[in-house]
C-alpha positions as CSV (number, residue, x, y, z in Angstrom):
1,X,0.0,0.0,0.0
2,X,1.3,3.5,-0.8
3,X,2.0,5.8,2.1
4,X,-0.6,8.6,2.1
5,X,2.0,11.3,2.3
6,X,4.0,9.9,-0.7
7,X,1.2,9.8,-3.2
8,X,0.9,9.6,-6.1
9,X,3.6,7.3,-7.5
10,X,5.8,8.3,-10.4
11,X,3.1,7.3,-12.9
12,X,0.6,9.4,-11.2
13,X,-1.4,6.7,-9.5
14,X,-3.1,6.8,-6.1
15,X,-3.5,3.0,-5.6
16,X,-5.5,1.9,-8.6
17,X,-6.6,5.4,-9.6
18,X,-5.2,8.3,-11.6
19,X,-2.6,7.8,-14.3
20,X,-2.5,9.5,-17.7
21,X,-4.7,7.9,-20.4
22,X,-3.9,10.2,-23.3
23,X,-3.9,10.5,-27.1
24,X,-0.3,10.2,-28.5
25,X,-0.1,13.9,-29.3
26,X,-0.5,14.8,-25.6
27,X,1.7,12.2,-24.0
28,X,5.0,14.1,-24.5
29,X,3.5,17.5,-23.7
30,X,1.9,16.2,-20.4
31,X,5.2,14.6,-19.5
32,X,6.9,18.0,-20.0
33,X,4.4,19.6,-17.7
34,X,4.9,16.9,-15.1
35,X,8.7,17.2,-15.3
36,X,8.6,21.0,-15.1
37,X,6.2,21.0,-12.2
38,X,8.5,18.4,-10.4
39,X,11.4,20.8,-11.0
40,X,9.8,23.9,-9.7
41,X,7.6,22.5,-6.9
42,X,10.4,22.8,-4.4
43,X,12.1,25.8,-5.8
44,X,12.4,28.6,-3.2
45,X,11.9,31.4,-5.8
46,X,8.6,29.8,-7.1
47,X,7.2,29.3,-3.6
48,X,8.2,32.8,-2.4
49,X,6.4,34.3,-5.4
50,X,3.3,32.2,-4.9
51,X,3.1,32.8,-1.1
52,X,3.7,36.5,-1.6
53,X,0.6,36.5,-3.8
54,X,-1.3,34.4,-1.3
55,X,-0.6,36.9,1.4
56,X,-0.8,40.2,-0.3
57,X,-3.2,39.5,-3.2
58,X,-5.5,36.7,-2.0
59,X,-5.6,37.7,1.6
60,X,-4.3,34.5,3.2
61,X,-4.5,33.1,5.7
62,X,-8.2,32.7,5.6
63,X,-9.7,32.8,9.1
64,X,-11.5,30.0,11.1
65,X,-14.8,31.2,12.6
66,X,-16.5,29.5,15.5
67,X,-20.2,29.4,14.4
68,X,-21.6,29.6,17.9
69,X,-25.2,30.4,17.1
70,X,-25.3,27.6,14.4
71,X,-23.8,25.2,17.0
72,X,-26.3,26.2,19.6
73,X,-29.2,25.7,17.1
74,X,-28.2,22.0,16.7
75,X,-27.6,21.3,20.4
76,X,-24.5,19.2,19.7
77,X,-21.0,19.5,18.5
78,X,-19.2,22.9,18.1
79,X,-19.2,24.0,14.4
80,X,-16.3,25.9,12.9
81,X,-15.9,27.3,9.4
82,X,-12.7,27.6,7.4
83,X,-13.5,30.8,5.6
84,X,-12.2,30.2,2.1
85,X,-15.2,32.3,1.0
86,X,-13.2,35.4,2.1
87,X,-10.4,34.9,-0.4
88,X,-10.1,37.3,-3.3
89,X,-12.5,36.1,-6.0
90,X,-14.7,34.5,-3.3
91,X,-13.6,30.8,-3.2
92,X,-10.7,28.4,-2.8
93,X,-10.1,28.2,-6.5
94,X,-7.7,31.1,-6.6
95,X,-5.2,29.0,-4.6
96,X,-4.5,26.6,-7.5
97,X,-5.2,29.1,-10.3
98,X,-2.3,31.3,-9.2
99,X,-0.1,28.3,-9.1
100,X,-1.1,27.0,-12.5
101,X,-0.8,30.5,-14.1
102,X,2.7,30.9,-12.6
103,X,3.6,27.4,-14.1
104,X,2.2,28.5,-17.5
105,X,4.6,31.5,-17.4
106,X,7.5,29.3,-16.5
107,X,6.6,27.0,-19.5
108,X,6.5,30.0,-21.8
109,X,2.8,29.7,-22.6
110,X,0.8,32.7,-23.9
111,X,-2.6,31.5,-22.9
112,X,-4.4,29.6,-20.2
113,X,-7.7,27.8,-20.9
114,X,-10.1,26.0,-18.5
115,X,-13.6,24.6,-18.0
116,X,-15.9,26.0,-15.3
117,X,-19.2,24.9,-13.8
118,X,-20.3,27.3,-11.1
119,X,-17.9,29.9,-12.6
120,X,-15.6,30.2,-9.6
121,X,-12.7,28.5,-11.3
122,X,-13.3,30.6,-14.4
123,X,-13.3,33.8,-12.4
124,X,-10.2,32.7,-10.5
125,X,-8.2,31.8,-13.6
126,X,-9.3,34.9,-15.4
127,X,-8.1,36.9,-12.4
128,X,-4.7,35.1,-12.3
129,X,-4.4,35.6,-16.1
130,X,-5.1,39.3,-15.8
131,X,-2.5,39.6,-13.0
132,X,0.2,37.8,-14.9
133,X,-0.5,39.1,-18.4
134,X,-1.8,35.9,-20.0
135,X,-4.7,35.4,-22.4
136,X,-7.6,33.4,-21.0
137,X,-10.4,31.3,-22.5
138,X,-13.1,29.8,-20.3
139,X,-15.4,27.0,-21.5
140,X,-18.8,26.9,-19.8
141,X,-22.0,25.0,-20.5
142,X,-24.9,27.0,-21.7
143,X,-27.0,25.9,-18.7
144,X,-24.4,27.1,-16.3
145,X,-23.9,30.4,-18.2
146,X,-27.6,31.2,-17.6
147,X,-27.6,30.0,-14.0
148,X,-24.3,31.7,-12.9
149,X,-24.7,35.0,-14.8
150,X,-22.8,37.1,-12.2
151,X,-19.7,35.0,-12.7
152,X,-19.9,35.2,-16.4
153,X,-20.0,39.0,-16.2
154,X,-16.9,38.9,-13.9
155,X,-14.9,36.8,-16.3
156,X,-15.7,39.1,-19.2
157,X,-14.8,42.2,-17.1
158,X,-11.4,40.5,-16.3
159,X,-10.7,40.1,-20.0
160,X,-11.4,36.4,-20.4
161,X,-13.2,35.0,-23.4
162,X,-16.2,32.9,-22.3
163,X,-16.9,30.1,-24.8
164,X,-20.4,28.7,-24.6
165,X,-20.7,24.9,-24.8
166,X,-23.9,23.6,-26.4
167,X,-23.2,19.9,-26.7
168,X,-24.5,17.2,-24.4
169,X,-26.2,18.3,-21.2
170,X,-24.5,21.8,-21.6
171,X,-23.0,21.6,-18.1
172,X,-19.6,20.9,-16.5
173,X,-18.7,17.5,-18.0
174,X,-19.4,18.9,-21.5
175,X,-17.3,22.0,-20.7
176,X,-14.4,19.8,-19.8
177,X,-14.8,17.8,-23.1
178,X,-14.8,21.1,-25.1
179,X,-11.8,22.4,-23.3
180,X,-9.8,19.2,-23.9
181,X,-10.7,19.4,-27.6
182,X,-9.5,23.0,-27.8
183,X,-6.3,22.0,-25.9
184,X,-5.6,19.2,-28.5
185,X,-5.7,21.8,-31.3
186,X,-2.9,23.8,-29.7
187,X,-1.0,22.3,-26.8
188,X,2.1,24.3,-27.5
189,X,1.1,27.9,-26.8
190,X,-1.6,27.3,-24.2
191,X,-1.9,25.4,-20.9
192,X,-5.1,23.7,-19.9
193,X,-5.4,24.7,-16.2
194,X,-7.8,22.0,-14.9
195,X,-10.1,23.3,-12.3
196,X,-10.0,20.4,-9.7
197,X,-8.0,17.4,-8.6
198,X,-9.0,15.5,-11.7
199,X,-7.5,14.9,-15.2
200,X,-4.3,13.1,-16.2
201,X,-1.2,13.2,-14.2
202,X,0.3,15.6,-12.9
203,X,-2.9,17.7,-12.4
204,X,-4.5,15.7,-9.5
205,X,-1.3,16.0,-7.5
206,X,-0.5,19.5,-8.6
207,X,-3.9,21.0,-7.8
208,X,-3.8,19.2,-4.4
209,X,-0.4,20.6,-3.6
210,X,-1.6,24.2,-4.3
211,X,-4.8,23.6,-2.3
212,X,-2.9,22.0,0.6
213,X,-2.3,25.5,2.0
214,X,-6.0,25.3,3.3
215,X,-5.2,22.2,5.5
216,X,-1.9,23.5,6.7
217,X,-3.4,26.8,7.8
218,X,-6.5,25.1,9.4
219,X,-4.4,22.7,11.4
220,X,-2.3,25.5,12.9
221,X,-5.2,27.8,13.4
222,X,-7.4,25.1,15.1
223,X,-4.7,24.1,17.5
224,X,-4.1,27.7,18.4
225,X,-7.8,28.4,19.0
226,X,-8.7,25.2,20.9
227,X,-5.5,23.4,21.9
228,X,-6.5,20.3,20.0
229,X,-7.2,19.1,16.5
230,X,-10.8,19.1,15.2
231,X,-12.7,15.9,15.7
232,X,-14.3,16.0,12.3
233,X,-13.7,17.6,8.9
234,X,-16.4,18.2,6.4
235,X,-16.1,19.4,2.8
236,X,-18.2,19.2,-0.4
237,X,-16.9,17.0,-3.2
238,X,-17.5,17.4,-6.9
239,X,-14.0,17.0,-8.4
240,X,-12.8,17.4,-4.9
241,X,-10.1,20.1,-4.7
242,X,-11.4,22.0,-1.7
243,X,-11.9,18.8,0.2
244,X,-8.4,17.3,-0.5
245,X,-7.0,20.7,0.3
246,X,-8.4,20.5,3.8
247,X,-8.0,16.8,4.3
248,X,-4.3,16.6,3.2
249,X,-2.9,18.0,6.4
250,X,-4.8,15.5,8.6
251,X,-4.6,12.2,6.7
252,X,-2.2,10.7,9.2
253,X,-4.3,11.8,12.2
254,X,-6.6,8.8,12.4
255,X,-8.5,10.3,15.3
256,X,-9.9,13.0,13.0
257,X,-13.0,11.9,11.1
258,X,-13.4,13.1,7.5
259,X,-16.5,13.5,5.5
260,X,-16.8,14.3,1.8
261,X,-20.3,15.4,0.8
262,X,-21.6,14.6,-2.6
263,X,-24.8,15.9,-4.2
264,X,-27.7,13.4,-4.2
265,X,-29.7,16.0,-6.1
266,X,-33.3,15.2,-6.6
267,X,-33.1,11.4,-6.2
268,X,-30.7,8.5,-6.8
269,X,-32.3,8.0,-10.2
270,X,-29.9,8.3,-13.2
271,X,-29.5,11.9,-14.3
272,X,-30.9,13.3,-11.0
273,X,-27.8,13.2,-8.9
274,X,-24.0,13.4,-9.0
275,X,-23.1,11.1,-6.1
276,X,-20.1,9.5,-7.8
277,X,-18.7,7.7,-4.7
278,X,-22.1,6.4,-3.7
279,X,-23.5,5.3,-7.0
280,X,-20.4,5.0,-9.3
281,X,-17.8,2.4,-10.0
282,X,-14.2,2.6,-11.3
283,X,-13.8,3.8,-14.8
284,X,-11.8,6.2,-17.0
285,X,-12.8,9.8,-17.9
286,X,-10.8,12.8,-19.1
287,X,-7.5,11.0,-19.1
288,X,-7.6,9.4,-15.6
289,X,-9.1,6.5,-13.7
290,X,-11.5,7.2,-10.8
291,X,-15.0,6.3,-9.5
292,X,-17.4,7.2,-12.3
293,X,-21.1,7.3,-12.8
294,X,-21.3,5.3,-16.0
295,X,-23.4,3.1,-18.2
296,X,-22.8,-0.6,-19.0
297,X,-20.4,0.4,-21.7
298,X,-18.3,2.5,-19.4
299,X,-19.5,5.8,-20.8
300,X,-20.2,8.7,-18.4
301,X,-23.9,9.1,-17.6
302,X,-25.6,12.5,-17.3
303,X,-25.4,14.0,-13.8
304,X,-27.2,16.8,-12.0
305,X,-26.9,19.0,-8.9
306,X,-28.4,22.3,-7.9
307,X,-24.7,23.3,-7.4
308,X,-23.1,23.7,-10.8
309,X,-19.7,23.1,-9.4
310,X,-20.6,19.6,-8.2
311,X,-22.3,18.2,-11.3
312,X,-19.3,16.1,-12.5
313,X,-19.6,12.3,-13.1
314,X,-16.1,11.5,-12.0
315,X,-14.0,12.5,-8.9
316,X,-10.4,13.0,-8.0
317,X,-8.3,9.8,-8.0
318,X,-7.0,10.4,-4.5
319,X,-10.6,10.6,-3.2
320,X,-11.3,7.3,-4.9
321,X,-8.3,5.7,-3.1
322,X,-9.3,7.3,0.2
323,X,-12.8,5.8,-0.2
324,X,-11.4,2.3,-0.8
325,X,-9.1,2.4,2.3
326,X,-12.0,3.9,4.3
327,X,-9.9,6.9,5.5
328,X,-12.7,9.3,4.3
329,X,-16.4,8.7,4.6
330,X,-18.3,9.9,1.4
331,X,-21.8,10.9,2.2
332,X,-24.6,12.8,0.4
333,X,-26.8,15.8,0.7
334,X,-29.8,16.6,-1.5
335,X,-30.8,19.8,-3.3
336,X,-33.3,20.4,-0.5
337,X,-30.7,19.8,2.2
338,X,-28.4,22.3,0.5
339,X,-31.0,25.0,0.1
340,X,-32.1,24.6,3.7
341,X,-28.5,24.9,4.9
342,X,-28.0,27.9,2.5
343,X,-30.7,29.8,4.3
344,X,-29.9,28.5,7.7
345,X,-26.3,29.7,7.7
346,X,-27.3,33.0,6.1
347,X,-29.9,33.8,8.8
348,X,-28.2,32.4,11.8
349,X,-24.6,33.5,11.2
350,X,-25.0,36.2,8.5
351,X,-22.8,34.2,6.0
352,X,-24.3,33.4,2.6
353,X,-22.5,30.2,1.3
354,X,-22.0,29.0,-2.2
355,X,-24.4,26.2,-3.1
356,X,-21.5,23.8,-3.3
357,X,-20.4,24.7,0.3
358,X,-24.0,24.5,1.5
359,X,-23.8,20.7,0.9
360,X,-21.0,20.5,3.5
361,X,-23.0,22.7,5.9
362,X,-26.1,20.5,5.4
363,X,-24.2,17.4,6.4
364,X,-22.7,19.2,9.4
365,X,-26.3,20.0,10.5
366,X,-27.0,16.3,10.3
367,X,-23.9,15.2,12.2
368,X,-23.7,17.8,14.9
369,X,-26.8,16.8,16.9
370,X,-25.4,13.2,17.2
371,X,-22.3,14.5,19.0
372,X,-21.7,16.0,22.4
373,X,-20.9,19.7,22.9
374,X,-17.3,18.9,23.6
375,X,-16.8,17.6,20.1
376,X,-16.0,19.7,17.1
377,X,-16.7,19.9,13.4
378,X,-14.6,22.0,11.0
379,X,-16.3,22.8,7.6
380,X,-14.4,24.0,4.6
381,X,-16.6,26.9,3.5
382,X,-15.2,26.7,0.1
383,X,-17.0,29.7,-1.5
384,X,-19.5,32.5,-1.0
385,X,-22.9,32.6,-2.4
386,X,-22.9,35.9,-4.4
387,X,-22.9,33.9,-7.6
388,X,-26.0,31.9,-6.5
389,X,-28.4,34.4,-5.0
390,X,-30.3,35.4,-8.1
391,X,-30.9,31.7,-9.0
392,X,-31.8,30.7,-5.4
393,X,-34.2,33.5,-5.0
394,X,-35.8,33.0,-8.4
395,X,-36.3,29.3,-7.8
396,X,-36.7,28.9,-4.1
397,X,-37.3,32.4,-2.6
398,X,-41.0,32.1,-2.0
399,X,-40.5,29.0,0.0
400,X,-38.2,30.9,2.4
401,X,-40.1,34.1,2.5
402,X,-38.0,36.0,0.0
403,X,-39.9,38.0,-2.5
404,X,-38.2,39.1,-5.7
């Protein structure tokens, strides 16, 4: 068994998951990216530049907040929030986008391209590209463009070209497909900056490494605040970047429980959820092996979530491995659970969460009452809900007393 702290292996595998299943024209290019990343990942100059941006541009470290009123409302464990929503651009995505954009500069690329679902990765990459003087194309499904209009506007203001994707379900998986096709057309002058811990090696490890700042900060902050480690960690999981960012610093602490929360959507019927770990089985998508919601031929099935950033049929290969060894428990929250949690956190603590993050809050509200008040839960609040408020109020507002 691979040691958790030494993953992936040289071929990019986390146990049986990961790797690089690529067309011949990308094999050498992806190896060059892997080699260059391996060269710079420990360079003092690279890390000094990245962490200077984290401090003076992003606003790191993001704080931990003790949600006392939310905790009291549940009558159980103490709930804490790692406030990634307070980062510049409003989510955790800026952590790896700055790293990927800096890598693109080192590789001599002129343009960065990416997919986006909820738009947070698109906004973050457009921001990093503007900062570092790179061109930027963002591929986004037409359904998500309509749903996440505020983020579409932000990307355009930042100078990015938003490319609508009309094929398939017109959501995140299709945006990834379109972006891969665009990358195949010109892998020399542009870098595909994948938006999560997915894709072929080295991206699952590279994005995890950039996001690990969340877990390192959280560990130090929580010890300083409470004198002990959190008893439980909770994070939403689509591709899984925010979750692995938090979990990475605690993997060897077996007394710390970890929960990755997937969207069960409307039901567990095909096309009505994106609960990859719960309903999927191992398969290959977008150049890597992972748990995958698939048909009998191994083709990805349509998925759905109220949270655009979670509706992906695959999941990060490290998450797939952590499921198999039972180090992380992968659970679900429905659309209704997430919307209830969205309004609960907003009205009890004055914090409007992203719909993705609301899935993690929803599971915390389920777990907290089962625990005693001396136990703790740390949620990775991966993003803020500015992007979602128009959609939420339009679709659910009347049920929660919000008139448009």
